[in-house]
C-alpha positions as CSV (number, residue, x, y, z in Angstrom):
1,M,94.2,-8.6,-12.0
2,G,94.2,-10.7,-8.9
3,L,93.5,-9.5,-5.4
4,S,96.5,-7.8,-3.8
5,A,98.0,-9.2,-0.7
6,K,97.0,-6.1,1.3
7,R,93.4,-6.4,0.2
8,F,93.2,-10.0,1.2
9,L,94.9,-9.3,4.5
10,D,92.5,-6.5,5.2
11,Q,89.5,-8.7,4.5
12,A,90.8,-11.7,6.3
13,A,91.8,-9.7,9.4
14,A,88.3,-8.2,9.5
15,R,86.7,-11.6,9.4
16,L,89.0,-13.0,12.0
17,E,88.4,-10.0,14.3
18,S,84.6,-10.4,13.9
19,A,85.0,-14.0,15.0
20,G,86.7,-12.9,18.2
21,L,90.2,-14.2,17.5
22,E,93.2,-12.5,19.0
23,A,95.9,-10.8,16.8
24,P,93.7,-11.1,13.6
25,R,96.1,-9.2,11.4
26,R,99.1,-11.4,12.4
27,E,97.0,-14.6,11.9
28,A,96.0,-13.4,8.4
29,R,99.6,-12.8,7.5
30,L,100.7,-16.2,8.8
31,L,97.9,-17.9,6.8
32,L,99.0,-16.0,3.6
33,A,102.6,-16.8,4.3
34,E,101.7,-20.5,4.4
35,V,100.0,-20.3,1.0
36,L,102.9,-18.4,-0.6
37,G,105.6,-20.5,1.1
38,E,107.3,-17.3,2.4
39,S,108.0,-15.7,5.8
40,E,105.6,-13.5,7.6
41,S,108.0,-10.6,7.1
42,A,108.1,-11.2,3.3
43,V,104.3,-11.0,3.2
44,F,104.4,-7.8,5.2
45,S,106.9,-6.2,2.9
46,Q,104.9,-7.0,-0.3
47,P,101.5,-5.4,0.2
48,E,100.8,-4.8,-3.5
49,R,101.7,-8.3,-4.6
50,A,98.9,-9.7,-6.8
51,L,97.6,-13.1,-5.7
52,G,96.9,-15.6,-8.5
53,A,93.6,-17.5,-8.6
54,A,95.0,-20.6,-7.1
55,E,96.8,-18.7,-4.3
56,L,93.7,-16.8,-3.5
57,A,91.6,-20.0,-3.4
58,R,94.0,-21.7,-1.1
59,A,94.2,-18.7,1.2
60,E,90.4,-18.5,1.4
61,A,90.3,-22.2,2.2
62,L,92.8,-21.9,5.0
63,L,90.9,-18.8,6.3
64,D,87.7,-20.8,6.4
65,R,89.4,-23.5,8.4
66,R,90.6,-21.0,10.9
67,L,87.2,-19.4,11.2
68,A,85.7,-22.8,11.8
69,G,87.9,-23.1,14.9
70,E,90.9,-25.1,13.7
71,P,94.0,-24.0,15.5
72,L,96.5,-22.0,13.4
73,S,99.3,-24.5,14.3
74,R,97.2,-27.4,12.9
75,I,96.5,-25.5,9.7
76,R,100.2,-24.8,9.3
77,G,101.3,-28.2,10.5
78,R,103.9,-26.9,12.9
79,R,104.4,-25.3,16.3
80,E,107.2,-23.5,18.0
81,F,108.3,-25.2,21.3
82,W,111.4,-24.3,23.3
83,S,112.3,-21.8,20.5
84,L,112.5,-24.8,18.1
85,N,110.1,-25.5,15.2
86,F,108.3,-28.8,15.3
87,L,106.1,-30.5,12.7
88,I,102.8,-31.8,14.1
89,G,100.3,-34.2,12.7
90,P,96.9,-35.8,13.4
91,E,98.5,-38.4,15.6
92,T,100.4,-35.9,17.8
93,L,99.5,-33.5,20.4
94,D,99.9,-29.8,19.6
95,P,102.7,-28.8,22.0
96,R,101.7,-26.2,24.6
97,P,104.0,-23.7,26.2
98,D,103.0,-25.1,29.6
99,S,104.9,-28.3,28.8
100,E,108.1,-26.3,28.6
101,A,108.0,-26.5,32.4
102,L,109.0,-30.1,32.2
103,V,112.1,-29.3,30.1
104,E,113.0,-26.5,32.6
105,A,112.5,-28.8,35.5
106,V,114.7,-31.5,34.1
107,L,117.5,-29.1,33.2
108,E,117.3,-27.6,36.7
109,A,117.8,-31.1,38.2
110,L,120.9,-31.8,36.1
111,P,124.0,-30.2,37.5
112,D,126.2,-31.3,34.6
113,R,124.6,-31.0,31.2
114,S,127.7,-32.4,29.4
115,Q,127.2,-35.9,30.7
116,P,126.5,-38.7,28.2
117,L,123.0,-39.3,29.5
118,R,120.6,-41.8,28.1
119,L,117.1,-40.4,27.8
120,L,113.8,-42.3,27.3
121,D,110.5,-40.5,26.3
122,F,107.3,-42.5,26.7
123,G,104.5,-41.2,24.4
124,T,106.9,-39.1,22.5
125,G,104.3,-37.7,20.0
126,S,106.1,-35.0,17.9
127,G,109.3,-35.6,19.9
128,C,109.2,-32.1,21.3
129,L,110.1,-32.9,24.9
130,L,112.9,-35.3,24.0
131,L,114.4,-33.2,21.2
132,A,114.2,-30.0,23.3
133,L,116.2,-31.7,26.0
134,L,118.7,-33.1,23.5
135,S,119.2,-29.6,22.1
136,E,120.4,-28.6,25.6
137,L,122.3,-31.8,26.4
138,P,125.0,-32.1,23.8
139,Q,126.4,-35.5,24.8
140,A,123.0,-37.2,25.5
141,Q,121.3,-39.9,23.4
142,G,117.5,-40.3,23.3
143,L,114.9,-42.9,22.5
144,G,111.3,-41.9,21.9
145,V,108.5,-44.5,22.2
146,D,105.0,-44.1,20.8
147,L,102.1,-46.4,19.9
148,E,101.2,-44.4,16.8
149,A,103.3,-45.0,13.6
150,G,102.3,-41.6,12.3
151,A,103.6,-39.9,15.4
152,L,106.9,-41.7,15.1
153,E,107.3,-40.5,11.5
154,T,106.7,-36.9,12.6
155,A,109.1,-37.2,15.5
156,A,111.8,-38.6,13.2
157,A,111.3,-35.8,10.7
158,N,111.6,-33.3,13.5
159,A,114.9,-34.9,14.7
160,K,116.3,-34.7,11.2
161,A,115.2,-31.1,10.7
162,L,116.8,-30.1,14.0
163,G,120.0,-31.9,13.2
164,L,119.5,-34.3,16.1
165,D,118.8,-37.5,14.2
166,G,122.3,-38.8,15.1
167,R,121.4,-38.8,18.8
168,A,117.7,-39.6,18.7
169,S,115.9,-42.7,17.6
170,F,112.2,-43.7,17.8
171,V,110.4,-47.0,18.2
172,Q,106.8,-48.2,18.2
173,G,105.7,-49.6,21.4
174,D,103.1,-49.9,24.2
175,W,104.9,-48.0,27.0
176,G,107.9,-50.2,27.9
177,R,106.7,-53.6,26.8
178,G,109.5,-55.6,25.3
179,L,111.9,-52.7,25.8
180,E,115.3,-53.4,27.4
181,G,118.2,-51.2,28.6
182,C,119.0,-48.8,31.3
183,F,118.3,-45.0,31.2
184,D,119.5,-42.1,33.2
185,L,116.4,-40.0,32.6
186,I,112.8,-41.0,31.7
187,I,110.2,-38.4,30.7
188,S,106.6,-38.6,29.7
189,N,103.6,-36.5,29.0
190,P,101.0,-39.2,29.1
191,P,97.2,-38.8,28.7
192,Y,95.9,-37.6,32.0
193,I,92.5,-36.0,31.4
194,E,89.6,-37.8,33.2
195,T,87.3,-39.4,30.6
196,A,84.3,-37.5,31.9
197,E,86.1,-34.2,31.5
198,L,86.9,-34.7,27.8
199,A,83.6,-33.2,26.6
200,G,84.3,-30.0,28.5
201,L,87.7,-29.3,26.9
202,D,88.3,-26.4,24.7
203,E,86.8,-27.1,21.3
204,A,90.1,-26.7,19.5
205,V,91.6,-29.4,21.7
206,R,88.6,-31.7,21.7
207,R,88.2,-31.6,17.9
208,H,91.8,-31.6,16.8
209,D,94.1,-33.3,19.3
210,P,94.1,-37.1,19.3
211,V,91.8,-38.5,21.9
212,R,94.3,-41.3,22.7
213,A,96.8,-38.7,23.8
214,L,94.2,-37.0,26.1
215,D,92.1,-39.7,27.7
216,G,93.6,-40.8,31.0
217,G,90.7,-43.1,32.1
218,A,88.1,-42.6,34.8
219,D,90.5,-40.9,37.2
220,G,93.1,-39.6,34.8
221,L,95.7,-41.9,36.2
222,A,95.4,-45.0,34.0
223,A,98.5,-44.2,31.9
224,Y,100.7,-43.6,34.9
225,R,99.7,-46.9,36.4
226,A,100.5,-48.6,33.1
227,L,103.9,-47.1,32.6
228,L,105.4,-46.9,36.1
229,P,106.3,-50.6,36.3
230,D,108.3,-50.2,33.1
231,V,109.8,-47.0,34.3
232,R,111.1,-48.6,37.5
233,R,112.6,-51.5,35.6
234,L,114.3,-49.3,32.9
235,L,115.5,-46.4,35.1
236,E,119.0,-46.6,36.6
237,P,119.1,-46.4,40.4
238,G,119.3,-42.8,41.2
239,G,117.9,-42.0,37.8
240,L,115.5,-39.1,37.2
241,L,111.8,-39.4,36.3
242,A,109.9,-36.4,35.0
243,L,106.1,-36.6,34.4
244,E,103.7,-34.0,33.1
245,I,100.6,-34.1,35.3
246,G,97.2,-32.7,35.6
247,W,96.9,-29.8,38.1
248,R,94.9,-31.8,40.7
249,Q,96.9,-35.1,40.4
250,A,100.0,-34.4,42.5
251,Q,99.0,-36.1,45.7
252,A,97.7,-39.3,44.0
253,L,100.8,-39.5,41.9
254,R,103.0,-39.1,44.9
255,S,101.4,-42.2,46.4
256,L,101.9,-44.1,43.1
257,L,105.6,-43.1,42.9
258,A,106.2,-44.1,46.6
259,D,104.6,-47.5,45.9
260,S,106.9,-47.9,42.9
261,G,110.1,-47.3,44.8
262,F,110.9,-43.7,44.2
263,D,112.3,-41.2,46.6
264,E,110.3,-38.2,47.7
265,P,109.1,-36.4,44.5
266,W,109.0,-32.7,43.9
267,L,106.7,-30.4,41.9
268,K,107.4,-27.9,39.1
269,R,104.7,-25.4,38.4
270,D,104.0,-23.7,35.0
271,L,103.8,-20.0,34.3
272,A,100.2,-19.9,35.5
273,G,101.3,-21.3,38.9
274,R,99.6,-24.6,38.4
275,D,101.2,-28.0,39.2
276,R,102.6,-29.1,35.9
277,C,105.1,-31.8,36.4
278,L,106.3,-34.2,39.1
279,L,109.9,-35.3,39.4
280,A,111.4,-38.1,41.4
281,R,114.6,-40.2,41.6
282,A,114.6,-43.9,41.6
283,A,115.8,-45.3,44.9
284,K,119.4,-46.4,44.9
């Protein structure tokens, strides 16, 4: 007879706890749920279920990956963001709760969410920012741009799964090169980590998030300098720009925005109280 689900969970949770991971019992359940293709609650309710040899082998393999430091979201291939489920892949960032501050800030700046707004997302990755906003803006249309074909495939799959594919489209591009049109809102979470700081990032980020989505150049501002000319060209007068930023970059970005013809920007902080995004309107 194969190992029971309870026995596997007991052993897995003990190993995860010994490795210093938080919530080891829940992580063990989520790993087993991934193997069985069932919900966490279904796993919880079937403690005596016997695991077949193939199921046990896969569960052990996923457990080994977690113990080696791979994030649970990477192992499962998905992450919850803005209470929505998003697929993630090797070409996309793993969405962080801190980035929800940008969604909140944009919604706070829009007095009428029923307007037929046109949204543009530079470096869309999994599409989490764009699709989270579209879920709150029922008449809006959105375009996501990314350099990575794999990221665009993931974003399109997320749009379809969320029932937003009729209002979201995705194109491959290097920021706004060759892109035409006018948009009411432009958002971006570009790479903003200083190159010299990459080696000091948390190991899970350093090993599993794509470097292209992290490395912001010597001062962390290279991507902003590259995209701002396109932003100014594509944003309607009075249109809103929302940028995720590094916690020490606000002052430098204020200067870049002023030089690019934006009105006085304002900050949005995340739950930890750190500067998280900078918003500004294009001068009319």
